[in-house]
PQR file with spaces between the fields and no chain letter, atoms N, CA, C, O and H, PARSE charges and radii, in Angstrom:
ATOM       1  N    MET     1     152.581  165.989  127.605 -0.4000 1.5000
ATOM       2  CA   MET     1     151.185  165.626  127.687 -0.0000 2.0000
ATOM       3  C    MET     1     150.668  165.191  126.377  0.5500 1.7000
ATOM       4  O    MET     1     150.576  165.971  125.428 -0.5500 1.4000
ATOM       5  N    LYS     2     150.315  163.897  126.318 -0.4000 1.5000
ATOM       6  CA   LYS     2     149.933  163.292  125.079 -0.0000 2.0000
ATOM       7  C    LYS     2     148.353  163.052  125.112  0.5500 1.7000
ATOM       8  O    LYS     2     147.825  162.434  126.037 -0.5500 1.4000
ATOM       9  H    LYS     2     150.390  163.264  127.089  0.4000 1.0000
ATOM      10  N    LYS     3     147.654  163.572  124.062 -0.4000 1.5000
ATOM      11  CA   LYS     3     146.169  163.179  123.986 -0.0000 2.0000
ATOM      12  C    LYS     3     146.030  161.966  123.301  0.5500 1.7000
ATOM      13  O    LYS     3     146.728  161.638  122.341 -0.5500 1.4000
ATOM      14  H    LYS     3     148.083  164.073  123.311  0.4000 1.0000
ATOM      15  N    GLU     4     144.976  161.186  123.875 -0.4000 1.5000
ATOM      16  CA   GLU     4     144.626  159.926  123.182 -0.0000 2.0000
ATOM      17  C    GLU     4     143.325  160.171  122.440  0.5500 1.7000
ATOM      18  O    GLU     4     142.320  160.597  123.009 -0.5500 1.4000
ATOM      19  H    GLU     4     144.409  161.452  124.655  0.4000 1.0000
ATOM      20  N    PHE     5     143.387  159.878  121.113 -0.4000 1.5000
ATOM      21  CA   PHE     5     142.233  159.991  120.288 -0.0000 2.0000
ATOM      22  C    PHE     5     141.391  158.803  120.212  0.5500 1.7000
ATOM      23  O    PHE     5     141.921  157.698  120.324 -0.5500 1.4000
ATOM      24  H    PHE     5     144.203  159.533  120.651  0.4000 1.0000
ATOM      25  N    LYS     6     140.112  158.917  120.030 -0.4000 1.5000
ATOM      26  CA   LYS     6     139.265  157.752  119.806 -0.0000 2.0000
ATOM      27  C    LYS     6     139.634  157.169  118.502  0.5500 1.7000
ATOM      28  O    LYS     6     140.031  157.879  117.578 -0.5500 1.4000
ATOM      29  H    LYS     6     139.681  159.815  119.939  0.4000 1.0000
ATOM      30  N    PRO     7     139.506  155.839  118.409 -0.5600 1.5000
ATOM      31  CA   PRO     7     139.912  155.202  117.224  0.2800 2.0000
ATOM      32  C    PRO     7     138.927  155.616  116.117  0.5500 1.7000
ATOM      33  O    PRO     7     137.731  155.696  116.399 -0.5500 1.4000
ATOM      34  N    ILE     8     139.351  155.876  114.906 -0.4000 1.5000
ATOM      35  CA   ILE     8     138.558  156.171  113.770 -0.0000 2.0000
ATOM      36  C    ILE     8     137.913  154.987  113.203  0.5500 1.7000
ATOM      37  O    ILE     8     138.548  153.946  113.039 -0.5500 1.4000
ATOM      38  H    ILE     8     140.322  155.811  114.677  0.4000 1.0000
ATOM      39  N    LYS     9     136.631  155.108  112.886 -0.4000 1.5000
ATOM      40  CA   LYS     9     135.897  153.973  112.411 -0.0000 2.0000
ATOM      41  C    LYS     9     136.322  153.818  110.903  0.5500 1.7000
ATOM      42  O    LYS     9     136.589  154.781  110.184 -0.5500 1.4000
ATOM      43  H    LYS     9     136.115  155.955  113.019  0.4000 1.0000
ATOM      44  N    ASN    10     136.358  152.476  110.491 -0.4000 1.5000
ATOM      45  CA   ASN    10     136.657  152.329  109.090 -0.0000 2.0000
ATOM      46  C    ASN    10     135.337  152.454  108.278  0.5500 1.7000
ATOM      47  O    ASN    10     134.274  152.627  108.874 -0.5500 1.4000
ATOM      48  H    ASN    10     136.142  151.694  111.075  0.4000 1.0000
ATOM      49  N    ARG    11     135.391  152.376  107.024 -0.4000 1.5000
ATOM      50  CA   ARG    11     134.363  152.658  106.134 -0.0000 2.0000
ATOM      51  C    ARG    11     133.124  151.604  106.372  0.5500 1.7000
ATOM      52  O    ARG    11     131.955  151.989  106.395 -0.5500 1.4000
ATOM      53  H    ARG    11     136.255  152.235  106.540  0.4000 1.0000
ATOM      54  N    ARG    12     133.456  150.424  106.522 -0.4000 1.5000
ATOM      55  CA   ARG    12     132.466  149.350  106.728 -0.0000 2.0000
ATOM      56  C    ARG    12     131.656  149.628  108.005  0.5500 1.7000
ATOM      57  O    ARG    12     130.426  149.584  107.976 -0.5500 1.4000
ATOM      58  H    ARG    12     134.406  150.111  106.503  0.4000 1.0000
ATOM      59  N    GLU    13     132.304  149.898  109.065 -0.4000 1.5000
ATOM      60  CA   GLU    13     131.698  150.291  110.350 -0.0000 2.0000
ATOM      61  C    GLU    13     130.772  151.478  110.288  0.5500 1.7000
ATOM      62  O    GLU    13     129.700  151.505  110.893 -0.5500 1.4000
ATOM      63  H    GLU    13     133.303  149.933  109.089  0.4000 1.0000
ATOM      64  N    LEU    14     131.232  152.469  109.526 -0.4000 1.5000
ATOM      65  CA   LEU    14     130.430  153.584  109.270 -0.0000 2.0000
ATOM      66  C    LEU    14     129.147  153.365  108.502  0.5500 1.7000
ATOM      67  O    LEU    14     128.114  153.945  108.836 -0.5500 1.4000
ATOM      68  H    LEU    14     132.103  152.447  109.035  0.4000 1.0000
ATOM      69  N    PHE    15     129.202  152.549  107.494 -0.4000 1.5000
ATOM      70  CA   PHE    15     128.022  152.246  106.617 -0.0000 2.0000
ATOM      71  C    PHE    15     127.064  151.364  107.511  0.5500 1.7000
ATOM      72  O    PHE    15     125.848  151.515  107.398 -0.5500 1.4000
ATOM      73  H    PHE    15     130.041  152.078  107.223  0.4000 1.0000
ATOM      74  N    LYS    16     127.588  150.450  108.390 -0.4000 1.5000
ATOM      75  CA   LYS    16     126.709  149.691  109.193 -0.0000 2.0000
ATOM      76  C    LYS    16     125.984  150.586  110.216  0.5500 1.7000
ATOM      77  O    LYS    16     124.802  150.362  110.473 -0.5500 1.4000
ATOM      78  H    LYS    16     128.576  150.327  108.482  0.4000 1.0000
ATOM      79  N    SER    17     126.651  151.588  110.803 -0.4000 1.5000
ATOM      80  CA   SER    17     126.000  152.441  111.767 -0.0000 2.0000
ATOM      81  C    SER    17     124.987  153.285  111.048  0.5500 1.7000
ATOM      82  O    SER    17     123.877  153.434  111.560 -0.5500 1.4000
ATOM      83  H    SER    17     127.612  151.770  110.594  0.4000 1.0000
ATOM      84  N    VAL    18     125.274  153.833  109.935 -0.4000 1.5000
ATOM      85  CA   VAL    18     124.289  154.640  109.214 -0.0000 2.0000
ATOM      86  C    VAL    18     123.096  153.867  108.850  0.5500 1.7000
ATOM      87  O    VAL    18     121.975  154.325  109.068 -0.5500 1.4000
ATOM      88  H    VAL    18     126.175  153.713  109.518  0.4000 1.0000
ATOM      89  N    LEU    19     123.289  152.642  108.273 -0.4000 1.5000
ATOM      90  CA   LEU    19     122.253  151.792  107.940 -0.0000 2.0000
ATOM      91  C    LEU    19     121.383  151.396  109.152  0.5500 1.7000
ATOM      92  O    LEU    19     120.157  151.374  109.051 -0.5500 1.4000
ATOM      93  H    LEU    19     124.200  152.270  108.096  0.4000 1.0000
ATOM      94  N    ARG    20     121.976  151.105  110.213 -0.4000 1.5000
ATOM      95  CA   ARG    20     121.274  150.696  111.432 -0.0000 2.0000
ATOM      96  C    ARG    20     120.315  151.816  111.917  0.5500 1.7000
ATOM      97  O    ARG    20     119.139  151.604  112.210 -0.5500 1.4000
ATOM      98  H    ARG    20     122.973  151.123  110.294  0.4000 1.0000
ATOM      99  N    TYR    21     120.916  153.011  111.974 -0.4000 1.5000
ATOM     100  CA   TYR    21     120.203  154.155  112.570 -0.0000 2.0000
ATOM     101  C    TYR    21     119.061  154.616  111.573  0.5500 1.7000
ATOM     102  O    TYR    21     118.001  155.087  111.984 -0.5500 1.4000
ATOM     103  H    TYR    21     121.872  153.183  111.736  0.4000 1.0000
ATOM     104  N    ALA    22     119.348  154.450  110.270 -0.4000 1.5000
ATOM     105  CA   ALA    22     118.306  154.882  109.281 -0.0000 2.0000
ATOM     106  C    ALA    22     117.149  153.876  109.313  0.5500 1.7000
ATOM     107  O    ALA    22     115.994  154.260  109.133 -0.5500 1.4000
ATOM     108  H    ALA    22     120.209  154.068  109.936  0.4000 1.0000
ATOM     109  N    THR    23     117.459  152.553  109.546 -0.4000 1.5000
ATOM     110  CA   THR    23     116.459  151.602  109.697 -0.0000 2.0000
ATOM     111  C    THR    23     115.594  151.777  110.975  0.5500 1.7000
ATOM     112  O    THR    23     114.377  151.598  110.949 -0.5500 1.4000
ATOM     113  H    THR    23     118.398  152.240  109.692  0.4000 1.0000
ATOM     114  N    LEU    24     116.251  152.121  112.058 -0.4000 1.5000
ATOM     115  CA   LEU    24     115.490  152.366  113.286 -0.0000 2.0000
ATOM     116  C    LEU    24     114.684  153.613  113.211  0.5500 1.7000
ATOM     117  O    LEU    24     113.626  153.686  113.835 -0.5500 1.4000
ATOM     118  H    LEU    24     117.240  152.266  112.080  0.4000 1.0000
ATOM     119  N    GLY    25     115.153  154.673  112.430 -0.4000 1.5000
ATOM     120  CA   GLY    25     114.365  155.849  112.254 -0.0000 2.0000
ATOM     121  C    GLY    25     113.118  155.572  111.396  0.5500 1.7000
ATOM     122  O    GLY    25     112.011  156.029  111.682 -0.5500 1.4000
ATOM     123  H    GLY    25     116.013  154.614  111.923  0.4000 1.0000
ATOM     124  N    LEU    26     113.372  154.778  110.300 -0.4000 1.5000
ATOM     125  CA   LEU    26     112.209  154.467  109.476 -0.0000 2.0000
ATOM     126  C    LEU    26     111.184  153.650  110.165  0.5500 1.7000
ATOM     127  O    LEU    26     109.993  153.860  109.935 -0.5500 1.4000
ATOM     128  H    LEU    26     114.272  154.407  110.068  0.4000 1.0000
ATOM     129  N    LEU    27     111.603  152.646  111.073 -0.4000 1.5000
ATOM     130  CA   LEU    27     110.596  151.852  111.775 -0.0000 2.0000
ATOM     131  C    LEU    27     109.887  152.842  112.756  0.5500 1.7000
ATOM     132  O    LEU    27     108.660  152.812  112.862 -0.5500 1.4000
ATOM     133  H    LEU    27     112.570  152.476  111.259  0.4000 1.0000
ATOM     134  N    GLY    28     110.614  153.679  113.441 -0.4000 1.5000
ATOM     135  CA   GLY    28     109.931  154.593  114.358 -0.0000 2.0000
ATOM     136  C    GLY    28     109.001  155.486  113.657  0.5500 1.7000
ATOM     137  O    GLY    28     107.910  155.714  114.179 -0.5500 1.4000
ATOM     138  H    GLY    28     111.610  153.704  113.356  0.4000 1.0000
ATOM     139  N    ALA    29     109.319  156.026  112.510 -0.4000 1.5000
ATOM     140  CA   ALA    29     108.414  156.898  111.774 -0.0000 2.0000
ATOM     141  C    ALA    29     107.197  156.227  111.267  0.5500 1.7000
ATOM     142  O    ALA    29     106.091  156.765  111.321 -0.5500 1.4000
ATOM     143  H    ALA    29     110.205  155.840  112.086  0.4000 1.0000
ATOM     144  N    THR    30     107.408  155.040  110.770 -0.4000 1.5000
ATOM     145  CA   THR    30     106.225  154.186  110.351 -0.0000 2.0000
ATOM     146  C    THR    30     105.299  153.883  111.498  0.5500 1.7000
ATOM     147  O    THR    30     104.083  153.992  111.344 -0.5500 1.4000
ATOM     148  H    THR    30     108.307  154.604  110.726  0.4000 1.0000
ATOM     149  N    GLY    31     105.834  153.501  112.658 -0.4000 1.5000
ATOM     150  CA   GLY    31     104.960  153.144  113.695 -0.0000 2.0000
ATOM     151  C    GLY    31     104.295  154.452  114.296  0.5500 1.7000
ATOM     152  O    GLY    31     103.150  154.400  114.745 -0.5500 1.4000
ATOM     153  H    GLY    31     106.822  153.413  112.783  0.4000 1.0000
ATOM     154  N    GLY    32     104.958  155.510  114.298 -0.4000 1.5000
ATOM     155  CA   GLY    32     104.296  156.805  114.724 -0.0000 2.0000
ATOM     156  C    GLY    32     103.211  157.277  113.776  0.5500 1.7000
ATOM     157  O    GLY    32     102.219  157.859  114.217 -0.5500 1.4000
ATOM     158  H    GLY    32     105.888  155.552  113.933  0.4000 1.0000
ATOM     159  N    ALA    33     103.375  157.042  112.492 -0.4000 1.5000
ATOM     160  CA   ALA    33     102.403  157.405  111.465 -0.0000 2.0000
ATOM     161  C    ALA    33     101.208  156.480  111.718  0.5500 1.7000
ATOM     162  O    ALA    33     100.071  156.951  111.756 -0.5500 1.4000
ATOM     163  H    ALA    33     104.181  156.570  112.133  0.4000 1.0000
ATOM     164  N    ALA    34     101.432  155.223  111.887 -0.4000 1.5000
ATOM     165  CA   ALA    34     100.249  154.377  112.133 -0.0000 2.0000
ATOM     166  C    ALA    34      99.387  154.792  113.406  0.5500 1.7000
ATOM     167  O    ALA    34      98.156  154.808  113.397 -0.5500 1.4000
ATOM     168  H    ALA    34     102.355  154.840  111.856  0.4000 1.0000
ATOM     169  N    ILE    35     100.123  155.103  114.427 -0.4000 1.5000
ATOM     170  CA   ILE    35      99.394  155.539  115.658 -0.0000 2.0000
ATOM     171  C    ILE    35      98.623  156.928  115.366  0.5500 1.7000
ATOM     172  O    ILE    35      97.475  157.097  115.777 -0.5500 1.4000
ATOM     173  H    ILE    35     101.123  155.090  114.434  0.4000 1.0000
ATOM     174  N    VAL    36      99.263  157.831  114.692 -0.4000 1.5000
ATOM     175  CA   VAL    36      98.604  159.061  114.418 -0.0000 2.0000
ATOM     176  C    VAL    36      97.371  158.924  113.589  0.5500 1.7000
ATOM     177  O    VAL    36      96.339  159.555  113.816 -0.5500 1.4000
ATOM     178  H    VAL    36     100.195  157.693  114.357  0.4000 1.0000
ATOM     179  N    LYS    37      97.539  158.005  112.547 -0.4000 1.5000
ATOM     180  CA   LYS    37      96.362  157.697  111.671 -0.0000 2.0000
ATOM     181  C    LYS    37      95.240  157.122  112.373  0.5500 1.7000
ATOM     182  O    LYS    37      94.083  157.446  112.107 -0.5500 1.4000
ATOM     183  H    LYS    37      98.377  157.492  112.363  0.4000 1.0000
ATOM     184  N    ARG    38      95.555  156.247  113.295 -0.4000 1.5000
ATOM     185  CA   ARG    38      94.396  155.541  114.026 -0.0000 2.0000
ATOM     186  C    ARG    38      93.701  156.586  114.933  0.5500 1.7000
ATOM     187  O    ARG    38      92.476  156.588  115.045 -0.5500 1.4000
ATOM     188  H    ARG    38      96.495  155.983  113.511  0.4000 1.0000
ATOM     189  N    ARG    39      94.455  157.432  115.549 -0.4000 1.5000
ATOM     190  CA   ARG    39      93.910  158.416  116.495 -0.0000 2.0000
ATOM     191  C    ARG    39      93.038  159.376  115.628  0.5500 1.7000
ATOM     192  O    ARG    39      91.950  159.745  116.069 -0.5500 1.4000
ATOM     193  H    ARG    39      95.451  157.430  115.458  0.4000 1.0000
ATOM     194  N    LYS    40      93.466  159.774  114.455 -0.4000 1.5000
ATOM     195  CA   LYS    40      92.791  160.711  113.629 -0.0000 2.0000
ATOM     196  C    LYS    40      91.476  160.056  113.157  0.5500 1.7000
ATOM     197  O    LYS    40      90.462  160.751  113.095 -0.5500 1.4000
ATOM     198  H    LYS    40      94.350  159.474  114.096  0.4000 1.0000
ATOM     199  N    LEU    41      91.447  158.791  112.832 -0.4000 1.5000
ATOM     200  CA   LEU    41      90.227  158.097  112.334 -0.0000 2.0000
ATOM     201  C    LEU    41      89.268  158.035  113.597  0.5500 1.7000
ATOM     202  O    LEU    41      88.076  158.283  113.415 -0.5500 1.4000
ATOM     203  H    LEU    41      92.271  158.227  112.883  0.4000 1.0000
ATOM     204  N    ILE    42      89.691  157.741  114.771 -0.4000 1.5000
ATOM     205  CA   ILE    42      88.766  157.711  115.939 -0.0000 2.0000
ATOM     206  C    ILE    42      88.234  159.032  116.215  0.5500 1.7000
ATOM     207  O    ILE    42      87.058  159.139  116.565 -0.5500 1.4000
ATOM     208  H    ILE    42      90.659  157.539  114.918  0.4000 1.0000
ATOM     209  N    ARG    43      89.064  160.156  116.080 -0.4000 1.5000
ATOM     210  CA   ARG    43      88.564  161.450  116.384 -0.0000 2.0000
ATOM     211  C    ARG    43      87.479  161.792  115.339  0.5500 1.7000
ATOM     212  O    ARG    43      86.486  162.430  115.689 -0.5500 1.4000
ATOM     213  H    ARG    43      90.018  160.069  115.796  0.4000 1.0000
ATOM     214  N    GLU    44      87.640  161.397  114.112 -0.4000 1.5000
ATOM     215  CA   GLU    44      86.688  161.798  113.020 -0.0000 2.0000
ATOM     216  C    GLU    44      85.530  160.842  113.002  0.5500 1.7000
ATOM     217  O    GLU    44      84.689  160.904  112.105 -0.5500 1.4000
ATOM     218  H    GLU    44      88.447  160.878  113.828  0.4000 1.0000
ATOM     219  N    HIS    45      85.468  159.972  113.954 -0.4000 1.5000
ATOM     220  CA   HIS    45      84.361  159.049  113.992 -0.0000 2.0000
ATOM     221  C    HIS    45      84.194  158.131  112.771  0.5500 1.7000
ATOM     222  O    HIS    45      83.112  157.952  112.214 -0.5500 1.4000
ATOM     223  H    HIS    45      86.151  159.921  114.683  0.4000 1.0000
ATOM     224  N    VAL    46      85.346  157.568  112.403 -0.4000 1.5000
ATOM     225  CA   VAL    46      85.408  156.625  111.360 -0.0000 2.0000
ATOM     226  C    VAL    46      85.710  155.274  111.916  0.5500 1.7000
ATOM     227  O    VAL    46      86.537  155.143  112.819 -0.5500 1.4000
ATOM     228  H    VAL    46      86.226  157.713  112.856  0.4000 1.0000
ATOM     229  N    CYS    47      85.083  154.295  111.419 -0.4000 1.5000
ATOM     230  CA   CYS    47      85.224  152.870  112.058 -0.0000 2.0000
ATOM     231  C    CYS    47      86.625  152.450  111.805  0.5500 1.7000
ATOM     232  O    CYS    47      87.029  152.494  110.643 -0.5500 1.4000
ATOM     233  H    CYS    47      84.412  154.401  110.685  0.4000 1.0000
ATOM     234  N    ILE    48      87.399  152.055  112.734 -0.4000 1.5000
ATOM     235  CA   ILE    48      88.737  151.556  112.557 -0.0000 2.0000
ATOM     236  C    ILE    48      88.765  150.035  112.513  0.5500 1.7000
ATOM     237  O    ILE    48      89.861  149.482  112.413 -0.5500 1.4000
ATOM     238  H    ILE    48      87.071  152.019  113.678  0.4000 1.0000
ATOM     239  N    ASN    49      87.724  149.361  112.576 -0.4000 1.5000
ATOM     240  CA   ASN    49      87.649  147.895  112.533 -0.0000 2.0000
ATOM     241  C    ASN    49      86.946  147.409  111.399  0.5500 1.7000
ATOM     242  O    ASN    49      86.501  146.262  111.430 -0.5500 1.4000
ATOM     243  H    ASN    49      86.834  149.810  112.657  0.4000 1.0000
ATOM     244  N    SER    50      86.783  148.156  110.370 -0.4000 1.5000
ATOM     245  CA   SER    50      86.147  147.713  109.131 -0.0000 2.0000
ATOM     246  C    SER    50      84.660  147.263  109.326  0.5500 1.7000
ATOM     247  O    SER    50      84.181  146.371  108.627 -0.5500 1.4000
ATOM     248  H    SER    50      87.144  149.088  110.345  0.4000 1.0000
ATOM     249  N    GLY    51      83.971  147.886  110.263 -0.4000 1.5000
ATOM     250  CA   GLY    51      82.548  147.561  110.477 -0.0000 2.0000
ATOM     251  C    GLY    51      82.254  146.294  111.267  0.5500 1.7000
ATOM     252  O    GLY    51      81.091  145.902  111.365 -0.5500 1.4000
ATOM     253  H    GLY    51      84.361  148.611  110.830  0.4000 1.0000
ATOM     254  N    ILE    52      83.244  145.652  111.824 -0.4000 1.5000
ATOM     255  CA   ILE    52      83.082  144.427  112.577 -0.0000 2.0000
ATOM     256  C    ILE    52      83.000  144.805  114.039  0.5500 1.7000
ATOM     257  O    ILE    52      84.011  144.947  114.727 -0.5500 1.4000
ATOM     258  H    ILE    52      84.189  145.970  111.744  0.4000 1.0000
ATOM     259  N    CYS    53      81.774  144.963  114.495 -0.4000 1.5000
ATOM     260  CA   CYS    53      81.499  145.602  115.842 -0.0000 2.0000
ATOM     261  C    CYS    53      81.763  144.532  116.947  0.5500 1.7000
ATOM     262  O    CYS    53      82.316  144.897  117.984 -0.5500 1.4000
ATOM     263  H    CYS    53      80.952  144.848  113.936  0.4000 1.0000
ATOM     264  N    ARG    54      81.433  143.366  116.796 -0.4000 1.5000
ATOM     265  CA   ARG    54      81.400  142.335  117.876 -0.0000 2.0000
ATOM     266  C    ARG    54      82.785  142.205  118.482  0.5500 1.7000
ATOM     267  O    ARG    54      82.888  142.118  119.705 -0.5500 1.4000
ATOM     268  H    ARG    54      80.983  143.069  115.954  0.4000 1.0000
ATOM     269  N    GLY    55      83.778  142.189  117.754 -0.4000 1.5000
ATOM     270  CA   GLY    55      85.183  141.936  118.277 -0.0000 2.0000
ATOM     271  C    GLY    55      85.935  143.181  118.505  0.5500 1.7000
ATOM     272  O    GLY    55      87.122  143.147  118.828 -0.5500 1.4000
ATOM     273  H    GLY    55      83.694  142.260  116.760  0.4000 1.0000
ATOM     274  N    CYS    56      85.277  144.292  118.347 -0.4000 1.5000
ATOM     275  CA   CYS    56      86.025  145.583  118.463 -0.0000 2.0000
ATOM     276  C    CYS    56      86.302  145.975  119.879  0.5500 1.7000
ATOM     277  O    CYS    56      85.465  145.815  120.766 -0.5500 1.4000
ATOM     278  H    CYS    56      84.312  144.320  118.085  0.4000 1.0000
ATOM     279  N    GLU    57      87.474  146.485  120.079 -0.4000 1.5000
ATOM     280  CA   GLU    57      87.899  146.795  121.466 -0.0000 2.0000
ATOM     281  C    GLU    57      87.278  148.112  121.983  0.5500 1.7000
ATOM     282  O    GLU    57      87.282  148.371  123.187 -0.5500 1.4000
ATOM     283  H    GLU    57      88.155  146.615  119.358  0.4000 1.0000
ATOM     284  N    VAL    58      86.766  148.907  121.098 -0.4000 1.5000
ATOM     285  CA   VAL    58      86.102  150.157  121.605 -0.0000 2.0000
ATOM     286  C    VAL    58      84.519  150.040  121.395  0.5500 1.7000
ATOM     287  O    VAL    58      83.827  151.057  121.332 -0.5500 1.4000
ATOM     288  H    VAL    58      86.763  148.697  120.120  0.4000 1.0000
ATOM     289  N    PHE    59      84.048  148.922  121.304 -0.4000 1.5000
ATOM     290  CA   PHE    59      82.586  148.740  121.050 -0.0000 2.0000
ATOM     291  C    PHE    59      81.719  149.371  122.070  0.5500 1.7000
ATOM     292  O    PHE    59      80.719  150.013  121.751 -0.5500 1.4000
ATOM     293  H    PHE    59      84.610  148.096  121.356  0.4000 1.0000
ATOM     294  N    GLU    60      82.115  149.183  123.365 -0.4000 1.5000
ATOM     295  CA   GLU    60      81.285  149.786  124.422 -0.0000 2.0000
ATOM     296  C    GLU    60      81.246  151.345  124.400  0.5500 1.7000
ATOM     297  O    GLU    60      80.243  151.934  124.804 -0.5500 1.4000
ATOM     298  H    GLU    60      82.928  148.662  123.625  0.4000 1.0000
ATOM     299  N    LYS    61      82.257  151.965  123.963 -0.4000 1.5000
ATOM     300  CA   LYS    61      82.281  153.383  123.997 -0.0000 2.0000
ATOM     301  C    LYS    61      81.898  153.959  122.587  0.5500 1.7000
ATOM     302  O    LYS    61      81.744  155.173  122.454 -0.5500 1.4000
ATOM     303  H    LYS    61      83.072  151.487  123.635  0.4000 1.0000
ATOM     304  N    CYS    62      81.756  153.163  121.621 -0.4000 1.5000
ATOM     305  CA   CYS    62      81.552  153.625  120.194 -0.0000 2.0000
ATOM     306  C    CYS    62      80.184  154.274  120.062  0.5500 1.7000
ATOM     307  O    CYS    62      79.213  153.754  120.611 -0.5500 1.4000
ATOM     308  H    CYS    62      81.880  152.177  121.729  0.4000 1.0000
ATOM     309  N    SER    63      80.072  155.382  119.359 -0.4000 1.5000
ATOM     310  CA   SER    63      78.873  156.116  119.044 -0.0000 2.0000
ATOM     311  C    SER    63      78.544  156.186  117.630  0.5500 1.7000
ATOM     312  O    SER    63      77.757  157.038  117.217 -0.5500 1.4000
ATOM     313  H    SER    63      80.861  155.805  118.912  0.4000 1.0000
ATOM     314  N    LEU    64      79.151  155.263  116.797 -0.4000 1.5000
ATOM     315  CA   LEU    64      78.856  155.304  115.422 -0.0000 2.0000
ATOM     316  C    LEU    64      77.547  154.640  115.175  0.5500 1.7000
ATOM     317  O    LEU    64      77.137  153.793  115.969 -0.5500 1.4000
ATOM     318  H    LEU    64      79.790  154.571  117.133  0.4000 1.0000
ATOM     319  N    PRO    65      76.842  154.991  114.076 -0.5600 1.5000
ATOM     320  CA   PRO    65      75.453  154.532  113.853  0.2800 2.0000
ATOM     321  C    PRO    65      75.367  152.990  113.851  0.5500 1.7000
ATOM     322  O    PRO    65      74.438  152.402  114.405 -0.5500 1.4000
ATOM     323  N    GLN    66      76.300  152.401  113.252 -0.4000 1.5000
ATOM     324  CA   GLN    66      76.287  150.825  113.074 -0.0000 2.0000
ATOM     325  C    GLN    66      76.436  150.227  114.485  0.5500 1.7000
ATOM     326  O    GLN    66      75.751  149.262  114.821 -0.5500 1.4000
ATOM     327  H    GLN    66      77.055  152.878  112.803  0.4000 1.0000
ATOM     328  N    ALA    67      77.268  150.759  115.253 -0.4000 1.5000
ATOM     329  CA   ALA    67      77.454  150.172  116.648 -0.0000 2.0000
ATOM     330  C    ALA    67      76.234  150.500  117.522  0.5500 1.7000
ATOM     331  O    ALA    67      75.890  149.688  118.381 -0.5500 1.4000
ATOM     332  H    ALA    67      77.825  151.543  114.981  0.4000 1.0000
ATOM     333  N    LEU    68      75.595  151.595  117.353 -0.4000 1.5000
ATOM     334  CA   LEU    68      74.430  151.978  118.160 -0.0000 2.0000
ATOM     335  C    LEU    68      73.300  151.009  117.786  0.5500 1.7000
ATOM     336  O    LEU    68      72.565  150.546  118.658 -0.5500 1.4000
ATOM     337  H    LEU    68      75.874  152.254  116.655  0.4000 1.0000
ATOM     338  N    SER    69      73.162  150.698  116.463 -0.4000 1.5000
ATOM     339  CA   SER    69      72.054  149.827  116.057 -0.0000 2.0000
ATOM     340  C    SER    69      72.315  148.348  116.618  0.5500 1.7000
ATOM     341  O    SER    69      71.363  147.645  116.957 -0.5500 1.4000
ATOM     342  H    SER    69      73.760  151.074  115.755  0.4000 1.0000
ATOM     343  N    ILE    70      73.486  147.953  116.693 -0.4000 1.5000
ATOM     344  CA   ILE    70      73.761  146.593  117.157 -0.0000 2.0000
ATOM     345  C    ILE    70      73.583  146.600  118.665  0.5500 1.7000
ATOM     346  O    ILE    70      73.139  145.582  119.196 -0.5500 1.4000
ATOM     347  H    ILE    70      74.259  148.524  116.418  0.4000 1.0000
ATOM     348  N    LYS    71      73.887  147.648  119.388 -0.4000 1.5000
ATOM     349  CA   LYS    71      73.678  147.755  120.838 -0.0000 2.0000
ATOM     350  C    LYS    71      72.039  147.641  121.109  0.5500 1.7000
ATOM     351  O    LYS    71      71.576  146.936  122.006 -0.5500 1.4000
ATOM     352  H    LYS    71      74.248  148.474  118.957  0.4000 1.0000
ATOM     353  N    GLU    72      71.310  148.362  120.288 -0.4000 1.5000
ATOM     354  CA   GLU    72      69.863  148.317  120.454 -0.0000 2.0000
ATOM     355  C    GLU    72      69.292  146.954  120.078  0.5500 1.7000
ATOM     356  O    GLU    72      68.377  146.490  120.760 -0.5500 1.4000
ATOM     357  H    GLU    72      71.686  148.934  119.559  0.4000 1.0000
ATOM     358  N    ASN    73      69.735  146.343  119.125 -0.4000 1.5000
ATOM     359  CA   ASN    73      69.171  145.096  118.586 -0.0000 2.0000
ATOM     360  C    ASN    73      70.284  144.083  118.573  0.5500 1.7000
ATOM     361  O    ASN    73      70.893  143.877  117.523 -0.5500 1.4000
ATOM     362  H    ASN    73      70.478  146.719  118.571  0.4000 1.0000
ATOM     363  N    PRO    74      70.602  143.403  119.742 -0.5600 1.5000
ATOM     364  CA   PRO    74      71.717  142.436  119.763  0.2800 2.0000
ATOM     365  C    PRO    74      71.474  141.221  118.965  0.5500 1.7000
ATOM     366  O    PRO    74      72.447  140.535  118.653 -0.5500 1.4000
ATOM     367  N    ALA    75      70.271  140.871  118.595 -0.4000 1.5000
ATOM     368  CA   ALA    75      70.042  139.660  117.815 -0.0000 2.0000
ATOM     369  C    ALA    75      70.412  139.805  116.318  0.5500 1.7000
ATOM     370  O    ALA    75      70.265  138.853  115.551 -0.5500 1.4000
ATOM     371  H    ALA    75      69.480  141.428  118.849  0.4000 1.0000
C-alpha cells in the first residue's frame, strides 16, 4: 500500500500565496474599519457628509441641527 503525498510547493509559490492572502486580509480589514468608523459617526450624531446636506443619502432621517434648519427653511 503506497501513500500518495501532495506535491510540495516551491519557495516562489509559497511567497505568492502568503502575499496574496496577506493582501486580501489587509483589504478586508481596511474595508471593515471604514464601515465601523462610519457607523460609529452616525451613532454619535456626527455629520458623515462634511455638512453638505442637499446630496446626503440620510438627509430625510437626519436629526442634526444643520439638517433640521435646512428642512425648516429650504430656501
